[in-house]
Residue frames relative to the residue before (quaternion, step in Angstrom):
aa qw qx qy qz dx dy dz
M 1.0000 0.0000 0.0000 0.0000 0.00 0.00 0.00
S 0.3069 -0.8162 0.4761 0.1136 3.43 -0.88 0.93
D 0.5856 -0.5530 0.4378 0.3994 3.66 -1.08 0.09
L 0.2542 -0.7663 0.5665 0.1649 3.68 -1.09 0.51
T 0.2205 -0.7577 0.6026 0.1189 3.57 -0.82 1.07
V 0.1024 -0.8244 0.5557 -0.0324 3.56 -0.59 1.21
S 0.0528 -0.7800 0.6222 0.0408 3.65 -0.95 0.70
F 0.1170 -0.7768 0.6186 0.0146 3.47 -1.07 0.76
L 0.1967 -0.7798 0.5762 0.1455 3.63 -1.19 0.69
Q 0.1276 -0.7567 0.6405 0.0298 3.46 -0.84 1.21
T 0.2773 0.7537 -0.5432 0.2450 3.65 -0.61 1.13
E 0.5744 -0.5446 0.4902 0.3648 3.37 -1.54 0.26
L 0.2519 -0.7687 0.5650 0.1625 3.52 -1.20 0.50
H 0.4661 -0.6328 0.5572 0.2679 3.57 -1.25 0.76
W 0.4268 -0.7305 0.4831 0.2255 3.47 -0.70 1.29
H 0.8564 -0.0851 0.0269 0.5086 3.56 -1.01 1.14
D 0.5458 0.5286 -0.4359 0.4823 3.64 0.88 0.96
A 0.1470 -0.8361 0.5246 0.0647 3.68 0.17 1.18
A 0.6370 0.5286 -0.3181 0.4622 3.61 0.95 -0.82
A 0.7127 0.3770 -0.3216 0.4965 3.60 0.83 -0.76
N 0.5828 0.5447 -0.3905 0.4596 3.72 0.92 -0.32
R 0.6575 0.5112 -0.2995 0.4654 3.61 0.92 -0.74
A 0.6993 0.4752 -0.2782 0.4558 3.43 1.05 -0.92
A 0.6137 0.5243 -0.3421 0.4810 3.59 1.17 -0.70
V 0.6636 0.4688 -0.3380 0.4750 3.71 0.80 -0.84
A 0.5841 0.5612 -0.3874 0.4403 3.70 0.97 -0.71
R 0.6293 0.5656 -0.2993 0.4411 3.60 0.90 -1.06
H 0.7281 0.4458 -0.2595 0.4514 3.54 0.80 -1.01
L 0.6341 0.5302 -0.3241 0.4601 3.49 1.14 -0.72
A 0.5875 0.5679 -0.3443 0.4623 3.59 1.14 -0.67
G 0.7080 0.4656 -0.3109 0.4305 3.63 1.02 -0.32
L 0.2926 0.7619 -0.5069 0.2773 3.62 1.30 0.31
T 0.1358 -0.8284 0.5334 0.1041 3.49 -0.57 0.87
R 0.7822 0.1796 -0.1754 0.5702 3.61 1.20 0.29
P 0.6277 -0.4985 0.3906 0.4527 3.74 -1.03 0.29
T 0.0759 -0.7397 0.6664 0.0546 3.38 -1.35 0.76
D 0.3678 -0.7035 0.5563 0.2456 3.52 -1.23 0.34
L 0.8135 0.0779 -0.0179 0.5760 3.70 1.06 -0.54
V 0.1519 -0.7772 0.6106 -0.0047 3.39 -0.99 1.12
V 0.1191 -0.8218 0.5569 -0.0156 3.60 -0.63 1.11
L 0.0600 -0.7916 0.6079 0.0185 3.56 -0.79 1.09
P 0.6673 -0.5204 0.3634 0.3897 3.73 -1.16 0.50
E 0.6507 -0.4563 0.4448 0.4130 3.58 -1.46 0.24
M 0.8295 0.0444 -0.0443 0.5550 3.63 -1.22 0.73
F 0.1433 0.8267 -0.5366 0.0897 3.66 0.61 0.90
T 0.6604 0.4725 -0.3350 0.4779 3.68 1.07 -0.01
T 0.7991 0.2886 -0.1452 0.5069 3.59 1.16 -0.23
G 0.3994 -0.6264 0.5394 0.3963 3.48 0.93 -0.89
F 0.6154 -0.5638 0.3582 0.4184 3.80 -1.02 0.52
S 0.0980 0.8276 -0.5291 0.1599 3.56 0.04 1.34
M 0.4157 -0.7008 0.5623 0.1412 3.45 -1.36 0.93
E 0.6150 0.5766 -0.3286 0.4258 3.52 1.43 -0.27
A 0.0948 0.8729 -0.4785 0.0080 3.47 0.82 0.94
R 0.5408 0.6089 -0.4135 0.4073 3.64 1.12 -0.48
A 0.7528 0.3658 -0.2409 0.4914 3.64 0.96 -0.78
Q 0.7266 0.4766 -0.2081 0.4490 3.59 1.06 -0.55
A 0.5511 0.6748 -0.3496 0.3446 3.61 1.22 -0.53
E 0.1735 -0.7282 0.6536 0.1120 3.40 -1.26 0.71
T 0.4165 -0.6244 0.5704 0.3335 3.61 -1.37 0.03
M 0.6617 -0.4518 0.4288 0.4173 3.46 -1.51 0.04
A 0.6803 0.4506 -0.2784 0.5066 3.68 1.26 -0.16
G 0.5204 0.6825 -0.3809 0.3439 3.51 1.32 0.19
P 0.7684 -0.4568 0.2449 0.3755 3.44 -1.31 0.11
T 0.6320 0.5287 -0.3677 0.4312 3.54 1.06 -0.56
V 0.5934 0.5881 -0.3242 0.4437 3.55 1.06 -0.73
A 0.7217 0.4599 -0.2252 0.4658 3.36 0.89 -1.15
W 0.6276 0.5226 -0.3421 0.4649 3.56 1.15 -0.60
L 0.6157 0.5575 -0.3170 0.4578 3.55 1.11 -0.87
R 0.6510 0.4648 -0.3383 0.4957 3.60 1.00 -0.60
E 0.6686 0.4692 -0.3583 0.4520 3.54 0.80 -0.63
Q 0.6360 0.5005 -0.3329 0.4840 3.81 1.02 -0.61
A 0.6503 0.4874 -0.3249 0.4839 3.61 0.93 -0.73
A 0.6634 0.4580 -0.3385 0.4854 3.67 0.87 -0.58
A 0.6838 0.4959 -0.3058 0.4392 3.60 0.90 -0.79
H 0.7535 0.3320 -0.2191 0.5235 3.56 1.12 -0.46
N 0.3243 -0.7553 0.4984 0.2756 3.54 1.24 0.04
A 0.5360 0.5557 -0.4230 0.4744 3.70 0.92 1.06
V 0.5142 -0.5290 0.5749 0.3538 3.34 -1.51 0.24
I 0.0905 -0.7506 0.6472 0.0980 3.65 -1.01 0.80
T 0.0171 -0.7909 0.6115 -0.0148 3.67 -0.93 0.82
G 0.3602 0.6578 -0.6335 0.1903 3.46 -1.40 0.57
S 0.4460 -0.7403 0.4390 0.2456 3.48 -1.13 0.42
V 0.1310 -0.7653 0.6282 0.0497 3.56 -1.31 0.71
I 0.5220 -0.5997 0.4877 0.3605 3.45 -1.37 0.16
I 0.0116 -0.8139 0.5802 -0.0263 3.55 -0.53 1.18
E 0.2801 -0.7199 0.6176 0.1479 3.53 -1.26 0.73
E 0.1121 0.8040 -0.5727 0.1141 3.60 -0.84 0.91
D 0.8456 -0.0761 -0.0100 0.5283 3.53 -0.56 1.15
G 0.7421 -0.4346 0.2312 0.4549 3.54 1.01 0.89
A 0.6717 0.4021 -0.3214 0.5328 3.55 1.29 -0.02
Y 0.4016 -0.7089 0.5577 0.1587 3.49 -1.51 0.49
Y 0.0792 -0.8243 0.5604 -0.0166 3.54 -0.74 1.07
N 0.2929 -0.6560 0.6475 0.2542 3.56 -1.22 0.65
R 0.0098 -0.8637 0.4990 -0.0697 3.60 0.28 1.31
L 0.2630 -0.6862 0.6602 0.1550 3.48 -1.02 1.03
L 0.1795 -0.7463 0.6358 0.0816 3.80 -1.01 1.06
W 0.1148 -0.7841 0.6086 0.0409 3.35 -1.04 0.97
V 0.0088 -0.8722 0.4841 -0.0695 3.58 0.30 1.46
R 0.2695 -0.7821 0.5491 0.1190 3.44 -0.82 1.11
P 0.6952 -0.5084 0.3134 0.4000 3.65 -1.29 0.38
D 0.6915 0.4649 -0.3156 0.4540 3.63 1.11 -0.65
G 0.6013 -0.5974 0.3265 0.4182 3.65 1.31 0.18
S 0.4581 0.6574 -0.4471 0.3975 3.60 1.26 0.17
L 0.0131 0.8094 -0.5865 -0.0259 3.66 -0.98 0.23
S 0.2330 -0.6681 0.6952 0.1270 3.33 -1.60 0.52
H 0.1329 -0.7948 0.5852 0.0897 3.60 -1.20 0.17
Y 0.1033 -0.7483 0.6523 0.0618 3.64 -1.28 0.57
N 0.2875 -0.7298 0.6102 0.1114 3.43 -0.98 1.29
K 0.5774 -0.6229 0.4401 0.2914 3.50 -0.91 1.13
R 0.3253 -0.7889 0.4966 0.1587 3.40 -0.69 1.20
H 0.7789 0.2390 -0.1615 0.5568 3.64 0.72 -0.86
L 0.1778 -0.8062 0.5588 0.0792 3.42 -0.61 1.13
F 0.4926 -0.7151 0.4280 0.2506 3.48 -0.89 0.98
T 0.2560 -0.8281 0.4870 0.1069 3.56 -0.16 1.39
L 0.5578 0.6260 -0.3819 0.3887 3.52 1.23 -0.33
A 0.7063 0.3989 -0.1673 0.5604 3.42 1.34 -0.73
G 0.4387 -0.6827 0.4434 0.3806 3.67 1.39 0.00
E 0.2090 0.8113 -0.5231 0.1566 3.71 0.83 0.56
Q 0.6569 0.5065 -0.3281 0.4520 3.49 1.13 -0.84
H 0.6534 0.4920 -0.3934 0.4197 3.66 1.02 -0.19
T 0.6759 0.4480 -0.2871 0.5100 3.55 1.20 -0.06
Y 0.8191 0.2636 -0.1096 0.4976 3.56 0.69 -0.97
T 0.4002 -0.6695 0.5808 0.2330 3.53 -1.36 0.46
P 0.4346 -0.7438 0.4573 0.2208 3.52 -0.70 1.13
G 0.4351 -0.6952 0.4855 0.3026 3.68 -1.08 0.49
Q 0.3756 -0.7553 0.5057 0.1807 3.54 -1.08 0.61
T 0.7594 0.3441 -0.1294 0.5368 3.63 1.21 -0.63
R 0.3236 -0.7402 0.5682 0.1569 3.46 -1.06 0.89
L 0.3254 -0.7826 0.5128 0.1367 3.44 -1.07 0.93
V 0.0332 -0.7797 0.6250 -0.0174 3.51 -1.03 0.96
E 0.0476 -0.8369 0.5448 -0.0228 3.72 -0.28 1.14
D 0.3850 -0.6760 0.6112 0.1455 3.37 -1.25 1.00
W 0.2413 0.7739 -0.5648 0.1542 3.64 -0.55 1.07
R 0.8550 -0.1248 -0.0042 0.5034 3.47 -0.86 1.30
G 0.7797 -0.3891 0.1803 0.4562 3.57 0.75 1.06
W 0.7233 0.3430 -0.2826 0.5285 3.65 1.16 0.18
R 0.3857 -0.7092 0.5606 0.1843 3.35 -1.28 0.87
I 0.0805 -0.8473 0.5241 -0.0301 3.55 -0.49 1.23
C 0.1364 -0.7925 0.5916 0.0577 3.57 -0.89 0.91
P 0.0964 -0.8368 0.5376 0.0373 3.70 -0.33 1.24
L 0.0345 -0.8025 0.5955 -0.0101 3.53 -0.95 1.00
V 0.3781 -0.7380 0.5231 0.1968 3.51 -1.25 0.18
C 0.8769 -0.1927 0.0982 0.4292 3.47 -1.17 1.30
Y 0.8596 0.2470 -0.1110 0.4332 3.59 -0.64 -1.34
D 0.5674 0.6045 -0.3967 0.3941 3.59 1.17 -0.68
L 0.5011 0.6836 -0.4017 0.3467 3.66 1.08 -0.49
R 0.7235 0.4506 -0.2773 0.4435 3.48 1.02 -0.78
F 0.6699 0.4728 -0.3041 0.4849 3.68 1.20 -0.12
P 0.2469 -0.8062 0.5130 0.1611 3.73 0.20 1.29
V 0.6108 0.5888 -0.3882 0.3599 3.81 0.88 -0.70
W 0.6658 0.4991 -0.2929 0.4710 3.46 1.03 -1.03
S 0.7003 0.5014 -0.2502 0.4422 3.58 1.07 -0.72
R 0.4950 0.7464 -0.3851 0.2226 3.47 1.33 -0.52
N 0.3884 -0.7067 0.5393 0.2428 3.55 -0.99 0.82
Q 0.0911 -0.8433 0.5288 -0.0318 3.50 -0.44 1.46
P 0.5354 -0.6100 0.4369 0.3877 3.57 -0.97 0.66
A 0.6265 0.5342 -0.3854 0.4167 3.79 0.90 -0.46
A 0.8221 0.1077 -0.0269 0.5584 3.53 1.21 -0.61
P 0.0125 0.8926 -0.4507 0.0040 3.59 0.81 0.99
Y 0.0986 -0.8168 0.5637 0.0734 3.49 -1.00 0.44
D 0.3993 -0.6946 0.5448 0.2477 3.75 -1.24 0.27
L 0.7974 0.1424 -0.0128 0.5862 3.57 1.13 -0.88
L 0.2562 -0.7227 0.6369 0.0808 3.34 -1.20 0.99
V 0.0495 -0.7922 0.6080 0.0200 3.65 -0.85 0.86
Y 0.0170 -0.7992 0.6006 0.0151 3.49 -0.90 0.93
V 0.1042 -0.8023 0.5807 0.0906 3.56 -0.74 0.91
A 0.1186 -0.8576 0.4933 -0.0849 3.58 -0.67 1.15
N 0.0271 -0.6164 0.7731 0.1469 3.33 -1.63 0.14
W 0.0678 0.7877 -0.5904 0.1623 3.54 0.15 1.52
P 0.4028 -0.7477 0.4862 0.2057 3.61 -0.60 1.30
S 0.5603 -0.6647 0.3766 0.3200 3.52 -1.06 0.82
V 0.5172 0.6346 -0.4135 0.3985 3.60 1.17 -0.16
R 0.7499 0.3183 -0.1763 0.5526 3.46 1.21 -0.46
R 0.2906 0.8122 -0.4768 0.1692 3.59 1.22 0.43
T 0.6140 0.5319 -0.4002 0.4242 3.68 1.04 -0.42
A 0.5556 0.5414 -0.3793 0.5042 3.68 1.20 -0.58
W 0.6429 0.5044 -0.3574 0.4523 3.71 0.66 -0.92
R 0.7667 0.4237 -0.2672 0.4015 3.50 0.48 -1.03
T 0.6055 0.5770 -0.3129 0.4501 3.51 1.25 -0.66
L 0.7122 0.4792 -0.2025 0.4713 3.45 0.78 -1.45
L 0.6156 0.5215 -0.3737 0.4576 3.75 0.85 -0.70
R 0.6933 0.4627 -0.2931 0.4683 3.65 0.80 -0.85
A 0.6307 0.5615 -0.3392 0.4147 3.56 1.11 -0.76
R 0.6643 0.5307 -0.3066 0.4278 3.49 1.07 -1.06
A 0.6157 0.5678 -0.3472 0.4218 3.44 1.09 -0.79
I 0.7175 0.4905 -0.2337 0.4359 3.43 0.85 -1.29
E 0.7357 0.4030 -0.3070 0.4495 3.67 0.73 -0.81
N 0.7380 0.3771 -0.2877 0.4800 3.51 1.12 -0.24
V 0.3875 -0.7590 0.4574 0.2542 3.49 1.24 0.35
A 0.5490 0.5648 -0.3942 0.4735 3.55 0.89 1.04
C 0.4829 -0.6077 0.5014 0.3823 3.54 -1.24 0.38
A 0.2595 -0.7346 0.6235 0.0653 3.53 -1.46 0.61
I 0.0750 -0.7173 0.6922 0.0277 3.34 -1.33 0.70
G 0.0434 0.7844 -0.6186 0.0135 3.56 -0.82 0.95
V 0.1164 -0.8265 0.5505 0.0155 3.63 -0.60 1.21
N 0.0187 -0.8119 0.5831 -0.0243 3.49 -0.58 1.02
R 0.4750 -0.6459 0.5118 0.3087 3.70 -1.29 0.20
T 0.2714 -0.6903 0.6221 0.2506 3.44 -1.42 -0.01
G 0.6109 0.5646 -0.4141 0.3695 3.48 -1.53 -0.16
H 0.5317 -0.5944 0.5224 0.3016 3.41 -1.50 -0.50
D 0.2949 -0.7614 0.5351 0.2168 3.70 -0.87 0.60
G 0.7727 -0.3967 0.2181 0.4449 3.52 -1.26 0.02
P 0.7013 0.4384 -0.2920 0.4803 3.62 0.98 -0.79
G 0.6027 -0.6200 0.3144 0.3920 3.66 1.29 -0.01
H 0.4105 0.7092 -0.4625 0.3385 3.59 1.28 0.21
E 0.3038 -0.7608 0.5511 0.1587 3.57 -0.98 0.92
Y 0.1614 -0.7691 0.6115 0.0928 3.45 -1.14 0.82
S 0.2588 -0.7899 0.5425 0.1215 3.71 -0.76 0.85
G 0.5702 -0.5718 0.4493 0.3822 3.76 1.00 0.00
D 0.3582 0.7319 -0.5626 0.1396 3.33 -0.69 -1.41
S 0.2787 0.7535 -0.5546 0.2168 3.72 0.91 0.62
A 0.0055 -0.8346 0.5471 -0.0636 3.56 -0.97 0.69
I 0.2047 -0.6621 0.6899 0.2090 3.55 -1.36 0.26
I 0.0025 0.8002 -0.5997 0.0089 3.48 -0.96 0.88
D 0.4123 -0.7217 0.4780 0.2841 3.58 -0.95 0.75
A 0.7105 -0.4917 0.2804 0.4182 3.64 -1.28 0.00
K 0.6458 0.4972 -0.3577 0.4560 3.56 1.30 -0.04
G 0.5951 -0.5887 0.3441 0.4253 3.48 1.39 0.08
T 0.4576 0.6506 -0.4623 0.3920 3.65 1.27 0.25
Y 0.4255 -0.6692 0.5572 0.2464 3.44 -1.29 0.73
L 0.2219 -0.7595 0.6062 0.0801 3.53 -0.74 1.07
V 0.7773 0.0076 0.0111 0.6289 3.71 1.06 -0.72
E 0.0025 -0.7717 0.6360 -0.0040 3.54 -0.96 0.80
A 0.3227 -0.8029 0.4905 0.1034 3.47 -0.65 1.13
H 0.1353 -0.8384 0.4841 0.2108 3.35 1.45 -0.75
S 0.7188 -0.3323 0.2336 0.5642 3.88 -0.49 -0.86
Q 0.4248 0.7211 -0.4623 0.2930 3.86 1.08 0.18
N 0.3301 -0.7337 0.5660 0.1801 3.56 -0.88 0.80
G 0.5131 0.6726 -0.4405 0.3004 3.58 -0.88 0.68
L 0.5517 -0.5774 0.4713 0.3742 3.52 -1.41 -0.10
F 0.0710 -0.7832 0.6176 0.0087 3.67 -0.74 0.88
T 0.0743 -0.7978 0.5973 -0.0359 3.48 -1.02 1.15
H 0.0274 0.8028 -0.5911 0.0738 3.42 -1.00 0.89
T 0.3542 -0.7405 0.5302 0.2124 3.78 -1.06 0.59
L 0.1792 -0.7940 0.5632 0.1427 3.67 -0.35 0.89
S 0.4113 -0.7461 0.4965 0.1665 3.58 -0.89 1.13
R 0.3200 -0.7532 0.5433 0.1876 3.52 -0.54 1.10
A 0.6547 0.4958 -0.3539 0.4476 3.64 0.97 -0.69
E 0.6355 0.5194 -0.3778 0.4285 3.66 0.99 -0.78
L 0.6217 0.5449 -0.3236 0.4603 3.67 1.10 -0.78
D 0.7272 0.4471 -0.2612 0.4506 3.52 0.73 -1.00
D 0.5976 0.5435 -0.3527 0.4723 3.60 1.20 -0.55
F 0.7093 0.4565 -0.2987 0.4465 3.50 0.82 -1.02
R 0.6431 0.4991 -0.3461 0.4664 3.64 1.04 -0.70
S 0.6289 0.5304 -0.3475 0.4499 3.70 0.99 -0.69
K 0.7213 0.4448 -0.2573 0.4644 3.61 1.06 -0.66
F 0.7742 0.2292 -0.0808 0.5845 3.52 1.18 -0.85
T 0.0668 -0.9060 0.4172 -0.0273 3.52 0.26 1.44
A 0.0839 0.8438 -0.5182 0.1116 3.56 1.17 0.89
L 0.6356 0.5266 -0.3933 0.4050 3.69 0.79 -0.69
Q 0.6264 0.4931 -0.3844 0.4655 3.71 0.96 -0.44
D 0.7511 0.4087 -0.2777 0.4377 3.76 0.76 -0.30
G 0.4358 0.7127 -0.4591 0.3022 3.54 1.16 0.28
D 0.6009 -0.5668 0.4186 0.3774 3.66 -1.25 0.44
A 0.4904 -0.6441 0.5469 0.2135 3.47 -1.21 0.79
F 0.3275 0.7531 -0.5512 0.1474 3.58 -0.67 0.87
E 0.3678 -0.7445 0.5326 0.1636 3.61 -1.24 0.21
L 0.2910 -0.7194 0.5899 0.2233 3.66 -0.70 0.90
I 0.0459 -0.8194 0.5712 0.0151 3.50 -0.84 1.14
G 0.6648 -0.5369 0.2947 0.4277 3.60 1.21 0.60
């Protein structure tokens, strides 16, 4: 089993300007100084956290999916982040998992943020995604999902080594973001990556960033604080396996089944 090099982008987003956001992300990715296996972008990275789905949505045949395929191939890495997608007359806050060969998977955000009325615009997902990538099992989720530990639980039927949360998490609740991200890593004996944005969105909400990479013990490996930029770190497979062999909490968990 090999180590996994992961990169995440913490940045401000151009409100409702997909082309500008794609161009900005591409400029950041062009600055990668070493190979990476996984690139993580924020939630709704082409628009900001918007309820104007009818005007902002793309399809799976749209420019952002094509662009993600190009970037994944160029960097020989999976690229993931969520965008607004229209499909069969419904709108989704959809995380895209795009591989270098152009193939992709997706996860539709399960827990819609009722305080913003997200449930009135978007259709919730019903199925969790766990991906095998370069020797790691990875479970990517979206923002508000972080508050619901049952949905994030590391299960024997679909185990994972790394949790990934992409988010637009306002600074007014930054303590919850930091606390829950560490809790999800600790309770699931898994590494965790949380990628948030910075700046202000169209409605005026402020985002403080606080993106991070955390190991299975809850130790911060990378903290972005409020700094914009691309952050890269290599996760050690040997360290994760060694900790799990000595601290066997995953074997003692309660058996249950997610039924939707």
